C-alpha positions in Angstrom: 10.4 -62.2 -18.3 8.1 -59.6 -19.8 5.9 -59.7 -16.7 8.9 -59.1 -14.5 9.9 -56.1 -16.6 6.4 -54.6 -16.4 6.3 -55.1 -12.7 9.7 -53.5 -12.3 8.6 -50.5 -14.4 5.4 -50.2 -12.3 7.4 -50.4 -9.1 9.7 -47.6 -10.4 6.7 -45.6 -11.3 5.3 -46.0 -7.8 8.7 -45.0 -6.3 8.8 -41.9 -8.6 5.3 -40.9 -7.5 6.3 -41.4 -3.9 9.4 -39.3 -4.3 7.4 -36.5 -6.0 4.8 -36.6 -3.3 7.5 -36.5 -0.6 9.2 -33.5 -2.3 5.9 -31.8 -2.5 5.2 -32.5 1.1 8.6 -31.2 2.2 8.0 -28.0 0.2 4.6 -27.6 1.9 6.3 -28.2 5.2 8.9 -25.5 4.6 6.3 -23.0 3.4 3.5 -23.7 5.8 5.2 -25.5 8.7 5.2 -22.4 10.9 1.4 -21.9 10.3 0.7 -25.6 11.0 2.7 -25.6 14.2 1.2 -22.4 15.5 -2.4 -23.4 14.7 -4.8 -23.0 17.6 -5.5 -26.8 17.7 -1.9 -27.5 18.8 -2.3 -28.3 22.5 1.4 -28.0 23.2 1.4 -24.2 22.7 -2.3 -23.3 23.1 -4.5 -23.8 26.1 -8.2 -23.1 25.6 -7.3 -21.2 22.4 -4.8 -19.0 24.2 -1.1 -18.9 23.0 1.1 -19.9 26.0 4.4 -19.6 24.3 6.6 -16.6 23.7 7.2 -13.1 25.0 6.5 -9.8 23.3 8.5 -6.7 24.3 8.6 -3.1 23.0 11.8 -1.7 21.5 13.1 -0.8 25.0 12.5 -4.3 26.4 9.3 -3.4 28.2 7.3 -6.6 28.5 4.1 -6.3 26.6 2.9 -9.9 26.9 4.4 -13.1 28.3 3.6 -16.4 29.9 3.7 -16.5 33.7 4.9 -19.4 36.0 1.4 -20.8 36.0 1.5 -21.1 32.2 -1.0 -18.3 31.6 -0.7 -15.6 29.0 -0.4 -12.2 30.8 0.1 -8.6 29.6 2.1 -5.6 30.7 1.9 -4.6 34.3 0.7 -1.0 33.5 -2.9 -0.7 32.4 -2.2 2.4 30.2 0.5 0.3 28.4 -2.0 -2.5 27.9 -4.7 -0.3 26.4 -2.3 1.7 24.2 -0.6 -1.4 22.8 -3.7 -3.6 22.4 -3.9 -3.5 18.6 -0.1 -4.0 18.2 -0.1 -6.9 20.7 -3.5 -8.5 20.3 -6.0 -10.0 22.7 -6.3 -13.4 24.4 -9.0 -14.7 22.1 -7.3 -13.7 18.9 -10.1 -11.4 17.8 -7.5 -8.8 16.7 -6.0 -10.9 13.9 -3.4 -8.3 13.0 -2.0 -8.3 16.5 1.4 -9.8 17.1 0.1 -12.6 19.2 -1.9 -13.9 16.2 0.1 -12.7 13.2 3.6 -13.5 14.6 2.6 -16.6 16.5 5.1 -18.8 14.6 7.9 -16.4 15.5 6.8 -16.3 19.1 6.7 -20.1 19.6 10.2 -20.3 18.0 9.3 -22.7 15.2 11.9 -23.9 12.8 11.9 -26.6 10.2 14.2 -29.1 12.0 12.9 -29.0 15.6 9.4 -27.7 15.2 8.4 -25.9 18.4 10.6 -28.0 20.7 13.0 -26.1 23.0 13.3 -28.4 26.0 10.8 -26.1 27.6 7.7 -24.4 26.3 9.0 -20.9 26.8 9.1 -19.9 23.2 11.0 -16.9 21.9 11.2 -13.3 23.0 10.1 -11.1 20.1 11.0 -7.4 20.3 8.6 -5.1 18.5 9.7 -1.8 17.0 7.0 0.2 18.9 7.9 2.4 21.9 5.2 1.8 24.5 5.7 5.3 25.9 4.8 6.9 22.6 1.8 4.7 22.3 0.6 5.7 25.8 1.1 9.4 25.0 -0.8 9.0 21.7 -3.7 7.3 23.3 -3.9 10.0 26.0 -3.8 12.7 23.4 -6.7 11.1 21.5 -8.6 11.5 24.8 -11.3 8.9 24.1 -11.9 9.9 20.5 -11.9 7.3 17.7 -9.0 7.3 15.3 -5.4 6.3 14.8 -1.8 7.6 15.4 1.3 6.3 13.7 4.9 7.4 13.8 7.7 5.8 11.7 11.4 6.2 11.3 11.5 7.0 7.6 15.2 5.9 7.3 14.8 2.4 8.8 11.1 1.8 8.4 10.6 1.0 12.1 7.1 1.8 13.3 7.6 3.5 16.7 3.9 4.3 17.4 0.8 2.5 16.3 -2.4 3.3 18.2 -6.0 2.6 17.4 -9.0 3.8 19.3 -11.3 2.8 20.8 -9.4 0.3 22.8 -9.8 -1.7 26.0 -7.7 -3.4 28.6 -6.9 -7.0 27.4 -6.2 -8.1 31.0 -9.7 -7.0 32.0 -12.0 -6.8 29.0 -15.3 -4.9 29.6 -18.4 -7.1 29.7 -20.2 -4.8 27.2 -17.8 -5.0 24.3 -20.5 -6.4 22.1 -23.3 -4.1 23.2 -21.8 -0.7 23.9 -21.8 1.4 20.7 -18.6 3.1 21.8 -16.7 -0.2 21.2 -18.0 -0.7 17.7 -15.1 -1.9 15.5 -12.8 -2.2 18.5 -11.1 -5.3 17.2 -10.1 -3.4 14.0 -6.7 -1.8 13.9 -7.7 1.6 12.4 -4.1 2.4 11.6 -3.7 -0.3 9.0 -7.1 -1.9 8.4 -9.4 1.1 7.9 -9.7 3.7 5.1 -11.0 7.3 5.4 -11.9 10.2 3.2 -8.6 12.0 3.1 -9.7 15.6 2.6 -6.9 18.0 2.1 -4.0 15.6 2.8 -4.8 14.2 -0.6 -3.7 17.6 -2.1 -0.1 16.3 -1.6 -0.8 13.8 -4.4 -2.4 16.5 -6.6 0.6 18.7 -5.9 3.1 16.0 -6.8 1.3 15.5 -10.1 1.3 19.2 -10.8 5.0 19.6 -10.0 5.9 16.9 -12.6 3.3 17.7 -15.3 2.8 21.5 -15.3 6.1 23.2 -16.1 4.9 26.6 -15.0 3.3 25.6 -11.7 5.3 28.1 -9.7 4.3 31.0 -12.0 0.6 30.1 -11.8 -1.9 32.4 -10.0 -5.2 31.0 -8.8 -8.3 33.2 -8.0 -10.4 32.0 -5.1 -13.6 33.9 -4.4 -14.9 31.3 -1.9 -16.8 29.3 -4.4 -16.4 28.1 -8.0 -19.2 26.9 -10.3 -17.9 24.2 -12.6 -19.3 21.1 -14.4 -22.9 21.6 -13.1 -21.8 21.9 -9.5 -19.9 24.1 -7.0 -16.6 23.8 -5.3 -16.4 25.8 -2.1 -13.6 27.0 0.2 -13.6 27.9 3.9 -13.2 31.5 2.8 -12.3 33.7 -0.2 -8.5 33.4 -0.5 -8.1 35.9 -3.3 -5.2 35.6 -5.7 -2.7 32.9 -4.6 0.4 31.2 -5.8 0.9 27.4 -5.8 2.7 27.5 -2.5 0.1 29.8 -0.9 -2.7 27.6 -2.2 -1.1 24.7 -0.3 -0.6 26.7 2.8 -4.3 27.9 3.0 -5.5 24.6 1.6 -7.5 26.2 -1.2 -10.0 23.7 -2.6 -10.6 25.9 -5.7 -6.9 26.0 -6.7 -6.5 22.3 -6.3 -9.8 21.7 -8.1 -8.5 23.7 -11.1 -5.3 21.7 -11.0 -7.2 18.4 -11.0 -9.3 19.5 -14.0 -6.1 20.4 -15.9 -4.2 17.3 -15.0 -7.2 15.0 -15.7 -8.6 11.9 -14.0 -6.2 9.5 -15.7 -3.0 11.3 -14.5 -4.4 11.8 -10.9 -5.5 8.1 -10.8 -2.1 7.0 -12.0 -0.3 9.0 -9.3 -2.7 7.6 -6.6 -1.9 4.1 -7.8 1.8 4.7 -8.1 1.9 6.0 -4.5 -0.1 2.8 -3.5 -3.1 4.8 -2.3 -5.3 2.3 -4.2 -3.2 -0.7 -3.3 -2.6 -2.8 -0.2 0.9 -2.3 1.3 2.8 -4.3 3.9 3.4 -3.2 7.5 5.7 -5.8 8.9 4.0 -8.4 6.6 0.5 -7.4 7.6 -1.4 -6.2 4.6 -3.3 -2.9 4.9 -6.7 -1.9 3.6 -6.9 -0.8 0.1 -7.9 2.9 -0.6 -9.9 4.2 -3.5 -9.7 6.7 -6.3 -12.7 6.9 -8.7 -11.7 8.5 -12.0 -14.5 11.1 -12.3 -15.3 12.5 -15.8 -12.8 15.1 -17.0 -14.2 18.6 -16.6 -16.6 17.5 -13.9 -17.2 19.0 -10.4 -16.5 15.6 -9.0 -13.0 15.5 -10.5 -12.4 19.0 -9.0 -13.5 17.8 -5.6 -11.4 14.6 -6.1 -8.2 16.7 -6.5 -9.0 18.4 -3.2 -9.4 15.0 -1.5 -13.1 14.6 -1.5 -15.6 12.9 -3.9 -15.1 9.1 -3.3 -11.4 9.2 -2.4 -10.4 7.0 0.5 -6.9 6.4 2.1 -5.5 4.1 4.7 -3.5 5.9 7.4 -0.6 3.6 7.1 -0.4 4.3 3.3 -0.4 8.0 4.0 2.4 7.5 6.5 4.4 5.6 3.9 3.9 8.4 1.4 5.0 11.2 3.8 8.0 9.1 4.8 9.0 8.8 1.2 8.7 12.6 0.6 11.0 13.0 3.7 13.4 10.4 2.3 13.9 12.1 -1.0 11.4 9.9 -2.8 12.3 6.5 -1.4 9.7 4.5 0.6 11.3 2.2 3.1 9.6 -1.1 4.0 7.6 -0.6 7.2 8.6 -3.0 10.0 7.0 -4.0 13.3 9.7 -6.5 14.5 13.0 -5.0 15.7 16.0 -6.4 13.8 19.0 -7.8 15.6 22.4 -6.1 15.4 23.6 -8.2 12.5 20.5 -7.6 10.4 20.7 -3.9 11.1 24.0 -3.8 9.2 22.0 -4.5 6.1 20.0 -1.7 4.4 16.2 -2.0 4.8 14.1 -2.9 1.8 12.9 0.1 -0.1 11.2 1.4 -3.3 11.7 4.7 -5.1 8.1 6.0 -5.6 8.9 9.5 -6.9 11.9 11.4 -8.3 14.2 13.0 -5.8 13.6 16.5 -7.2 9.8 16.0 -6.9 10.2 14.9 -3.2 12.3 18.0 -2.4 9.9 20.4 -4.1 6.9 18.8 -2.3 8.8 18.9 1.0 9.4 22.6 0.5 5.7 23.4 0.1 5.1 21.3 3.2 7.8 23.2 5.2 6.1 25.0 8.1 9.2 27.2 8.6 8.7 28.6 5.1 5.0 28.5 4.6 3.3 29.1 7.9 3.1 32.1 10.2 5.1 32.5 13.4 1.9 31.8 15.5 1.3 28.5 13.7 5.0 27.5 14.0 4.8 28.2 17.7 2.4 25.2 18.1 5.3 22.9 17.4 8.2 24.1 19.5 11.6 22.6 18.6 10.2 20.6 15.7 11.4 21.1 12.1 8.1 20.1 10.7 6.8 19.6 7.2 3.1 18.7 7.2 -0.4 18.9 5.7 -3.7 19.2 7.5 -6.9 17.7 6.3 -10.5 18.4 7.3 -12.4 15.6 5.4 -16.1 16.1 4.9 -18.0 12.8 5.3 -21.5 13.8 4.4 -24.8 14.3 6.2 -24.7 16.1 9.5 -21.5 14.3 10.6 -18.5 16.3 11.8 -15.5 16.0 9.4 -12.6 13.7 10.0 -9.5 15.5 11.2 -6.1 14.7 9.6 -2.5 15.7 10.1 0.3 14.0 8.2 3.9 14.8 7.6 7.5 14.5 8.9 10.2 16.2 10.9 13.8 16.7 10.0 15.3 17.1 13.5 18.8 15.7 13.8 18.8 12.0 14.8 15.0 11.9 14.6 13.9 11.2 11.0 10.2 10.6 11.9 7.1 10.6 9.7 3.7 10.7 11.3 0.0 10.5 10.6 -3.0 11.3 12.8 -6.6 10.7 12.0 -9.5 11.6 14.4 -12.8 10.3 13.2 -15.4 13.1 13.1 -13.0 15.2 15.0 -13.4 18.5 13.2 -10.6 20.7 11.9 -7.3 19.0 11.1 -5.1 21.8 12.5 -7.2 22.4 15.6 -7.8 18.7 16.5 -5.2 16.4 14.9 -2.0 18.5 14.9 -1.8 18.9 18.8 -1.9 15.1 19.0 1.0 14.8 16.6 2.9 17.5 18.5 2.5 15.7 21.9 3.8 12.4 20.5 6.7 14.0 18.6 7.8 16.1 21.5 8.2 12.9 23.5 9.9 11.1 20.7 12.7 13.7 20.3 13.6 13.4 24.0 13.3 9.6 24.2 
């Protein structure tokens, strides 16, 4: 009798272990089933490593990639569209891991827990992206062969309307010298979300926000710029002697000395905390794709390195997508909306997008005022952006050696029905205003009439 009891208990133990393992497997299937089903070794949806299920479109139903009647993955009919959307869509071999063909493969094949990838046919799903292919084409043309990135986002909905990285190539006809031609170095990297750059003067927006919140008399301050300032055993230089300036004027003329003084008064810990709170030193999500992490080294208080850091130099680095999120939050009165690459259906659009308040409303309004070109800039400068209610900051980021600086332009517009934030970075392009701002203008002009 005792043996029967022991055997029964052992059997119950085995049943319990089996149930636990089954529950564990079901949980794994729920969590990872889409990844398993969309793995490249699945012959029902991949042929020679190429996904042959699902269609990608832009926000206006322009086909960006689909599967033809012969079961082959093809791309948009227009070569300009193919090149301009390469990094958003991806390539056949999956070298661009952040492209939709790789990152959203489970969504494209139409996987769900109950039916797997079966649909009666192997057509998969149609997945509309948020990007507008016309804006991408315009951005790539405006870059004109230069390396860099352009992004535009609706700061109310979080939809990314434009995401271009250069250099690029035609995924339907890849060049044979991709590996050998120096021009294509890093071509598989989406510079908009997977690269970081010295920010230069666009970082002054962070220093300005910290000054607004921590220095009660910031608008009464006067800064003296004689073109150079010797501090902490080194020198901070400006493009010219700006003379005596207010806080707003120092932002307008992008005075390194004024923002160096602010950085020393605020201190490394405060500036570093603001950089962290605004996610400049963190990875953020762009439609689930995690961006590169920027950097802010807390230079010693009172040092020339800290002064340069407040002006966006030293060892500061920023991801373009993170800068876009920040300017979008300033435009949206301090609230950063979750950035999205997949267009939501009508029912989901009834729900508010995910968001996070990253700065007080009053700070965002004040920062927006010092970025307002209609208030801070001359008529000749404003004329470069016809019809745009633009708030922005330029950046000319020194990168050392004999290399030409990176050119930045980041900000937003407040035109009715066009709540758009933007960022432009041109690697070794030169002056931010001369080089990067015309690119932003071209894309935004098309956006407000689309």
